[in-house]
N, C-alpha and C positions, 0 to 999 in steps of 0.2 A: 504493500500499498503505501502509495507517496501521497503527501501534502500538498493542496496547491500553495504554487509561491505568490508574494505578496511581494510590491517593491518596497522600498524604503520609504517613496515619499506617499505611497499611499498606507503604510503600515503607522507613520507618525501620525497621519489622517485618524485612522482606527485608532490609535491611543488617544489622541484628542476627543475620541466620543466615548470612551471609558473600554477599551481593548487593555486586554494588559499583554506584556511584552515582557518574554520569559527569556533570559538571557543562561544557557547551558551549557556556558562555560565553566572550569575550574574556578573556586573563590578567589585563587592569586591572578586569574586572568583579568577576573574582575573588578578587583580591586583596584588593579593598575590602570583599568580602561572601560568606562560603561557606557551606554546610552541612557541618558536622564529619565527617569522615571521605570528605567528595567529592572525584575526583579530576579534576583540570583537563586537557580533553580540549578544545582548542577549536574550534570545528565548521569553521574553515578547514583543520586539522588531518587530517579526516577525507575518506577511510575508515580511512590507515595511522594507526599511531599507539596503535594501540586494543590489540591482539594478544588479542581474544577468543578462548575456547577453548569447546568445546562441553560443555554441564552447569552451563555460567556463567547467571548472573542478571545481567544492566545494566539500572539503572535510569538513564535520560537525563533534565537539565532542563536547564533555561535560566532567564531570568529569570521569565516568565509563562505560560510553556507556547505562547507561540506559534512561537517557534523551532525545538522538539521538532517540533511540529505539521507545520512548515511542511516541515520536511525529513525527515519519516519514512522515505521512502525510504532514502534518503543513511543513516542512521542504522541501519537494517534492515539495509543493504548491510554496514558497519562493524562489525555485533555479529554478523553470521552467523560460526561456526557457536553462538552463546551464543543464549538466550530473550532479548529486550527489551523493556522497557517506558516510559513517557513518565510523570513523575510531574505528575499534574495541578496547573496553576495553577502550577508551577516553583517559585523561591526564595520567589515572594511568595504561593502557595497552602502551601507551607513554613512561612512565619511566618504565613500566617490561621489555620492550624492550632494555632496554640499550643507548635510545636517553634522551639527554636533555632539560631542561627545564630553564626556566628564573623566578627565583626566588626572591621578594622582601619579606624579613621579619620584614621590617618596617611597611607593611599594616598591617591592622586590619584580624583577621580570620575572616571567613565568618562569615556573620551574624546569617546564619541558624546554624552554629556551635556553637555559642558563646549562641544563645537559648537552645540548646541540653544541654553545659556547664553549665549556670544558674540554669534550669529546673532539671538537674540532682543533681545538689548540695542543691539546694532546699528543694527536695524530700529526697533526703539521707536525710538533717541537719532536716526534718519533722520528719523523723520515729526515727534516732538517739535519739532527745530531747524528742519523744513522749516514747519513752520507757525508758529512763534515766531521765528525768524530769517531765513532766507531760503528761498526754496522750492527753490534748488540742493541744500540738503539732501536730499532726495527723490532724489537722486541714491545717497546714499549706503545708503537702503531699497533701490534698484532693482539696484545692483551687488551688497550679499550677498544677494538674490535671486537673480538671475542667476548666482550662483558656486554657490549651494543647487541648484539646476537642474539646471547641469554636473555637480555632482557626484552627482546622483542618474543622470543619463543615463549618463556616464563610469565611475561609480564611484572616480573623483579628487578627493580633497573635499583641497584646497590648506588648508582651516583647520585641517580635523585635521592633515596634516602640521607645521604651525608653532605648533599646541596641544603637539601630541607633544614639541616641544623646548624647550618653557618651561620654565623653573626649576622650578617644582612638581610637573612630572609626572616627576621623578626618582623610580628606586623607592628606596623605605627597605626595609629589609629587618625 
Protein backbone atom coordinates (compact mmCIF):
# COMPACT_ATOMS: atom_id res chain seq x y z
CA UNK A 1 0.00 0.00 0.00
CA UNK A 2 1.27 3.47 -0.75
CA UNK A 3 0.06 6.70 0.75
CA UNK A 4 -0.81 9.61 -1.54
CA UNK A 5 1.82 12.31 -1.93
CA UNK A 6 1.17 15.92 -1.04
CA UNK A 7 3.40 18.84 -2.02
CA UNK A 8 5.04 20.91 0.72
CA UNK A 9 2.85 23.90 -0.20
CA UNK A 10 -0.31 21.75 0.04
CA UNK A 11 0.96 20.36 3.35
CA UNK A 12 1.49 23.85 4.76
CA UNK A 13 -2.06 24.80 3.76
CA UNK A 14 -3.47 21.60 5.32
CA UNK A 15 -1.57 22.24 8.57
CA UNK A 16 -3.07 25.74 8.67
CA UNK A 17 -6.48 24.05 8.39
CA UNK A 18 -5.73 21.75 11.34
CA UNK A 19 -3.93 18.72 9.86
CA UNK A 20 -1.24 17.11 12.00
CA UNK A 21 2.30 17.15 10.61
CA UNK A 22 4.19 14.06 11.83
CA UNK A 23 8.00 13.93 11.66
CA UNK A 24 9.06 10.26 11.67
CA UNK A 25 12.81 10.95 11.88
CA UNK A 26 14.80 10.08 14.99
CA UNK A 27 14.66 12.50 17.91
CA UNK A 28 18.25 13.69 17.35
CA UNK A 29 17.40 14.64 13.76
CA UNK A 30 14.25 16.45 14.95
CA UNK A 31 16.18 18.32 17.66
CA UNK A 32 18.69 19.63 15.10
CA UNK A 33 16.09 20.79 12.56
CA UNK A 34 12.34 20.42 12.13
CA UNK A 35 9.31 22.04 10.57
CA UNK A 36 7.55 24.40 12.94
CA UNK A 37 4.47 22.71 14.40
CA UNK A 38 5.59 19.18 13.44
CA UNK A 39 5.19 16.45 16.04
CA UNK A 40 8.17 14.16 16.61
CA UNK A 41 6.94 10.55 16.38
CA UNK A 42 10.00 8.44 15.46
CA UNK A 43 9.35 5.58 13.06
CA UNK A 44 10.59 3.11 15.68
CA UNK A 45 7.66 4.06 17.97
CA UNK A 46 4.98 3.33 15.36
CA UNK A 47 2.28 2.06 15.09
CA UNK A 48 1.73 2.98 18.76
CA UNK A 49 2.22 6.49 20.07
CA UNK A 50 0.24 8.29 17.38
CA UNK A 51 -3.35 8.21 18.73
CA UNK A 52 -4.98 8.98 15.38
CA UNK A 53 -8.70 9.70 15.33
CA UNK A 54 -11.30 9.31 12.60
CA UNK A 55 -11.69 12.46 10.52
CA UNK A 56 -8.14 13.62 11.24
CA UNK A 57 -5.63 14.32 8.49
CA UNK A 58 -2.06 13.18 9.14
CA UNK A 59 0.85 14.37 7.03
CA UNK A 60 3.98 12.24 7.44
CA UNK A 61 7.46 13.42 6.54
CA UNK A 62 11.07 12.38 7.00
CA UNK A 63 14.35 13.85 5.72
CA UNK A 64 14.00 13.19 1.98
CA UNK A 65 10.85 11.13 1.56
CA UNK A 66 12.63 7.77 1.36
CA UNK A 67 11.72 6.57 4.88
CA UNK A 68 8.09 7.58 4.53
CA UNK A 69 7.78 5.94 1.11
CA UNK A 70 9.59 2.81 2.25
CA UNK A 71 7.34 2.45 5.30
CA UNK A 72 3.99 3.42 3.75
CA UNK A 73 2.23 0.27 5.02
CA UNK A 74 3.40 0.87 8.56
CA UNK A 75 2.40 4.55 8.41
CA UNK A 76 -1.02 3.73 6.98
CA UNK A 77 -1.60 1.21 9.78
CA UNK A 78 -0.49 3.75 12.41
CA UNK A 79 -2.73 6.46 10.92
CA UNK A 80 -5.87 4.33 10.82
CA UNK A 81 -8.67 5.48 11.05
CA UNK A 82 -7.36 8.93 10.01
CA UNK A 83 -6.61 10.00 6.46
CA UNK A 84 -2.84 9.99 5.79
CA UNK A 85 -0.52 11.60 3.25
CA UNK A 86 3.23 11.74 2.68
CA UNK A 87 4.89 15.13 2.23
CA UNK A 88 6.79 14.90 -1.04
CA UNK A 89 10.55 15.26 -0.58
CA UNK A 90 10.35 15.39 3.22
CA UNK A 91 12.02 18.24 5.04
CA UNK A 92 14.41 18.72 2.11
CA UNK A 93 11.45 19.21 -0.24
CA UNK A 94 9.92 21.60 2.29
CA UNK A 95 13.07 23.73 2.24
CA UNK A 96 13.40 23.52 -1.57
CA UNK A 97 9.88 24.91 -1.78
CA UNK A 98 11.13 27.97 0.11
CA UNK A 99 9.32 27.09 3.34
CA UNK A 100 10.99 27.71 6.69
CA UNK A 101 12.26 25.24 9.27
CA UNK A 102 13.35 25.62 12.87
CA UNK A 103 17.06 24.91 13.18
CA UNK A 104 19.01 24.51 16.41
CA UNK A 105 22.71 24.29 15.58
CA UNK A 106 23.57 23.88 19.26
CA UNK A 107 22.22 20.33 18.95
CA UNK A 108 24.69 17.69 17.75
CA UNK A 109 24.60 16.31 14.23
CA UNK A 110 22.35 13.27 13.84
CA UNK A 111 24.13 10.14 15.07
CA UNK A 112 24.18 8.38 11.69
CA UNK A 113 25.87 11.41 10.10
CA UNK A 114 28.47 11.29 12.86
CA UNK A 115 29.05 7.59 12.12
CA UNK A 116 29.44 8.35 8.40
CA UNK A 117 31.94 11.14 9.12
CA UNK A 118 33.96 9.04 11.60
CA UNK A 119 33.99 5.93 9.39
CA UNK A 120 34.95 7.93 6.31
CA UNK A 121 37.74 9.71 8.18
CA UNK A 122 39.12 6.47 9.63
CA UNK A 123 39.07 4.73 6.24
CA UNK A 124 40.71 7.72 4.55
CA UNK A 125 43.40 7.88 7.25
CA UNK A 126 44.04 4.15 6.91
CA UNK A 127 44.53 4.45 3.16
CA UNK A 128 46.73 7.57 3.32
CA UNK A 129 48.86 6.14 6.14
CA UNK A 130 48.99 2.76 4.39
CA UNK A 131 50.51 4.32 1.27
CA UNK A 132 52.74 6.86 3.03
CA UNK A 133 53.90 5.23 6.29
CA UNK A 134 53.34 1.48 6.47
CA UNK A 135 51.11 -1.00 4.70
CA UNK A 136 49.92 -2.17 8.14
CA UNK A 137 47.70 0.92 8.32
CA UNK A 138 45.50 -0.59 5.59
CA UNK A 139 44.18 -2.85 8.37
CA UNK A 140 42.48 0.22 9.88
CA UNK A 141 40.40 0.65 6.72
CA UNK A 142 39.62 -3.07 6.68
CA UNK A 143 38.60 -3.01 10.36
CA UNK A 144 36.22 -0.08 9.83
CA UNK A 145 34.79 -1.70 6.68
CA UNK A 146 34.20 -4.95 8.58
CA UNK A 147 32.49 -2.99 11.36
CA UNK A 148 30.17 -1.31 8.86
CA UNK A 149 29.37 -4.67 7.27
CA UNK A 150 28.62 -6.15 10.70
CA UNK A 151 26.40 -3.16 11.55
CA UNK A 152 24.47 -3.55 8.31
CA UNK A 153 23.92 -7.29 8.77
CA UNK A 154 23.10 -7.33 12.50
CA UNK A 155 21.67 -3.87 13.14
CA UNK A 156 24.24 -3.31 15.93
CA UNK A 157 26.65 -0.43 15.32
CA UNK A 158 29.40 -0.22 17.91
CA UNK A 159 30.62 3.09 16.51
CA UNK A 160 27.16 4.62 16.94
CA UNK A 161 27.02 3.36 20.53
CA UNK A 162 30.43 4.87 21.22
CA UNK A 163 29.59 8.20 19.58
CA UNK A 164 26.28 8.40 21.45
CA UNK A 165 28.05 8.69 24.82
CA UNK A 166 30.54 11.34 23.69
CA UNK A 167 30.34 14.70 25.50
CA UNK A 168 29.19 16.64 22.41
CA UNK A 169 26.12 14.41 22.15
CA UNK A 170 24.72 15.47 25.49
CA UNK A 171 21.35 17.09 24.88
CA UNK A 172 21.05 20.81 25.38
CA UNK A 173 17.65 22.35 25.94
